[in-house]
C-alpha positions in Angstrom: -29.2 23.9 -9.6 -32.4 25.2 -12.0 -33.8 28.5 -12.7 -36.9 29.5 -12.3 -38.2 31.8 -15.6 -41.2 33.3 -14.2 -39.0 34.1 -11.0 -36.1 35.4 -12.4 -38.2 37.9 -14.7 -40.0 39.2 -11.6 -37.9 42.1 -12.1 -37.6 42.1 -16.0 -37.5 45.9 -16.7 -34.6 46.4 -14.3 -32.4 43.8 -16.0 -33.6 44.4 -19.8 -31.3 48.2 -18.4 -28.3 47.0 -19.3 -29.2 44.9 -22.3 -29.9 48.0 -23.8 -27.6 49.5 -22.5 -24.5 47.0 -24.0 -26.6 46.4 -27.2 -26.2 50.1 -27.8 -23.2 49.7 -28.3 -22.1 47.3 -30.7 -21.3 48.9 -34.1 -20.2 45.6 -36.0 -23.2 46.8 -39.0 -24.6 45.2 -40.6 -25.2 42.2 -38.7 -27.3 39.6 -40.8 -27.0 36.2 -38.4 -26.8 37.1 -34.2 -27.4 34.1 -31.4 -27.8 34.6 -27.4 -25.6 32.3 -25.2 -27.9 31.8 -22.5 -30.9 33.4 -23.3 -33.2 33.2 -20.3 -36.6 33.3 -21.0 -35.7 35.5 -23.7 -36.2 39.1 -23.0 -32.1 39.1 -23.9 -33.2 37.6 -26.9 -36.2 40.0 -27.4 -34.3 43.1 -27.4 -31.2 41.6 -29.6 -34.0 41.2 -31.8 -35.4 44.6 -31.9 -31.6 46.0 -32.3 -31.2 43.6 -35.2 -34.5 43.2 -36.6 -32.8 42.4 -40.3 -30.8 39.6 -38.7 -31.6 35.8 -38.5 -31.6 35.1 -34.4 -31.2 32.6 -32.2 -31.5 31.9 -29.2 -29.6 28.7 -26.6 -29.6 28.1 -23.1 -28.9 24.9 -21.1 -32.0 25.4 -18.7 -34.9 23.3 -19.8 -37.4 26.5 -18.3 -36.0 29.3 -19.4 -35.8 26.9 -23.1 -39.0 26.8 -22.6 -40.3 30.2 -21.4 -38.6 31.6 -23.7 -40.1 29.5 -26.8 -43.2 30.8 -26.2 -42.1 34.4 -25.4 -40.9 34.3 -29.0 -42.2 30.9 -31.1 -40.9 32.5 -34.3 -37.3 32.1 -33.1 -35.2 29.0 -33.1 -34.0 28.2 -29.1 -31.4 25.1 -28.5 -31.2 23.4 -25.3 -27.2 23.7 -25.1 -24.0 24.3 -22.6 -22.0 27.5 -23.9 -18.8 25.6 -22.7 -19.7 22.7 -25.2 -21.5 24.7 -27.7 -20.1 23.8 -31.1 -21.9 26.2 -33.9 -22.2 24.9 -37.0 -22.2 28.8 -38.6 -20.2 31.6 -37.2 -22.1 35.2 -36.2 -22.7 38.6 -36.7 -23.1 39.1 -33.0 -22.6 36.7 -29.8 -24.7 37.7 -26.9 -23.9 36.7 -23.6 -25.8 38.7 -20.9 -25.4 38.0 -17.4 -24.1 34.1 -17.7 -20.7 33.6 -18.0 -20.2 34.4 -14.2 -21.4 31.2 -13.9 -19.0 29.2 -16.1 -15.2 28.9 -15.9 -11.6 29.3 -17.8 -13.0 32.5 -19.2 -9.1 32.9 -20.1 -9.6 29.9 -22.9 -14.1 30.8 -23.3 -14.1 34.0 -24.9 -11.4 34.2 -27.0 -12.7 30.4 -29.0 -16.0 32.7 -28.3 -14.9 35.5 -30.6 -13.2 32.1 -32.6 -16.9 32.1 -33.8 -17.5 35.5 -35.3 -17.1 36.5 -38.3 -14.6 38.5 -39.9 -15.8 41.9 -38.1 -18.5 40.5 -35.9 -19.0 41.1 -32.5 -19.3 39.3 -29.1 -21.5 41.4 -26.4 -21.1 40.2 -22.8 -22.3 41.3 -19.5 -22.1 40.5 -15.6 -22.4 40.9 -12.3 -19.5 43.1 -10.7 -21.5 42.9 -7.1 -20.2 39.9 -5.1 -18.1 42.9 -2.9 -21.8 44.1 -2.2 -23.4 43.7 0.8 -26.2 42.0 -0.9 -23.5 38.7 -1.1 -21.3 39.2 1.6 -23.8 38.3 3.8 -25.2 35.6 1.9 -22.2 33.8 2.3 -21.5 35.5 5.3 -25.0 33.3 6.6 -24.1 30.5 4.9 -21.2 30.1 7.1 -23.2 30.2 9.9 -25.1 28.2 10.4 -27.1 24.9 10.7 -26.6 23.8 7.1 -23.1 25.9 7.2 -21.8 21.7 6.1 -24.6 21.5 2.8 -23.6 25.4 1.9 -19.6 24.8 2.3 -19.3 25.1 -1.6 -22.0 26.9 -2.8 -20.6 30.7 -3.0 -17.9 28.8 -5.3 -20.1 28.2 -8.4 -19.8 31.4 -9.6 -16.2 31.5 -11.7 -12.9 33.9 -10.2 -13.9 37.2 -10.2 -11.5 39.3 -13.1 -10.9 42.9 -13.9 -11.5 45.1 -17.2 -7.4 44.9 -17.7 -7.9 41.1 -17.6 -10.6 40.9 -20.1 -8.3 43.2 -21.9 -5.5 40.7 -21.8 -7.0 37.7 -22.4 -9.2 39.5 -25.2 -6.5 41.3 -26.6 -5.1 38.8 -29.0 -7.9 37.8 -30.9 -9.7 40.6 -31.1 -9.4 43.4 -33.3 -11.3 45.8 -31.3 -12.3 46.0 -27.3 -14.8 48.0 -25.7 -14.8 47.2 -22.2 -16.4 49.6 -19.1 -18.1 49.6 -15.3 -21.2 50.7 -14.6 -23.2 51.0 -11.3 -27.0 50.4 -11.3 -29.0 52.1 -8.6 -32.4 50.7 -8.7 -35.3 52.4 -6.7 -37.7 48.8 -5.5 -40.9 48.1 -4.1 -41.3 47.2 -1.4 -37.9 47.2 0.5 -35.4 44.0 2.3 -38.4 42.0 1.3 -37.8 43.0 -2.7 -34.5 42.6 -2.7 -34.1 39.1 -1.0 -36.9 38.7 -4.4 -34.3 39.8 -6.5 -31.3 37.8 -5.9 -33.6 34.6 -5.5 -34.4 34.0 -9.0 -30.5 34.7 -9.6 -27.2 35.1 -6.6 -29.1 33.2 -4.3 -30.1 29.9 -6.1 -27.0 28.4 -5.2 -27.5 28.7 -1.1 -30.8 27.8 -1.2 -31.2 24.8 -3.6 -28.9 22.2 -1.1 -31.0 22.9 1.4 -34.9 21.5 2.6 -38.0 23.2 2.3 -37.5 24.4 7.1 -33.6 25.5 6.6 -34.4 27.8 2.8 -37.7 29.4 5.4 -34.9 29.7 7.9 -32.6 31.1 5.9 -34.1 33.1 3.7 -35.7 35.0 7.3 -32.3 35.6 8.6 -31.3 37.4 5.1 -33.3 39.5 5.0 -33.2 40.5 8.5 -29.7 41.5 7.4 -30.2 42.6 4.4 -32.8 45.3 5.3 -29.9 46.5 7.8 -28.2 47.1 5.2 -30.2 48.4 2.7 -32.0 51.2 4.9 -36.0 51.1 3.0 -37.0 54.5 2.2 -40.4 55.9 4.2 -42.7 54.6 1.9 -40.9 51.6 1.6 -38.5 52.2 -1.1 -35.1 50.3 -0.8 -32.4 51.6 -3.2 -30.4 48.6 -5.1 -26.5 49.4 -6.5 -26.4 47.1 -8.6 -22.4 47.3 -10.1 -21.8 45.2 -13.9 -18.8 44.5 -16.3 -19.4 44.9 -20.3 -17.2 43.7 -22.9 -17.5 44.3 -27.0 -14.8 42.4 -28.3 -14.6 42.7 -32.3 -13.4 40.0 -34.4 
């Protein structure tokens, strides 16, 4: 299941807002070293560098297309092709940023404390994860996957994301390894031009990927046509074509 940096950045302004909100809550200053794990095309790394301009900043991602885009965008920053689950850094960091990536990885009960352990004393792990699996856009992905000629191919698609947990669960998991924990949930309401088609384009760069990757071209076209028709019912467009996309996200800042 590969990523497309070009598709992901179609809604960069909207995707950047939660990154800015997350970075604003990191108060472990001064910061000399910071790393963006799951950096994608580098938009989050760019914001990390702007937040801590005196820090040495690095980035890593498991997808080659994303790393290529990040290196092109920020040639002065070192980006590494690596998997977070097996990441073994050679140093500790004052800030570890993880934006919209840990939802794809399992075993958060061990992963999250292990990331805190890679912080320098007083450093912060800053995490943002989409918390939108109960939103109509995601419910429809699963319903259409289960109700069509592609049902067999897509039987496991919904399980590619890690199990969901609430704020209380993450607080308990991180409590013993952290000196301070800040957890909050925010629902953004993104005004998108282009009606249901804009929502489809948004999720083609993220949540739809596990459902589209196993399909051939004809199946993918048919799946997307059905999905867009149902999205149009769930998210009625305004007279000018604008549609409002509610998007809940969970934030965590754990300080060592």
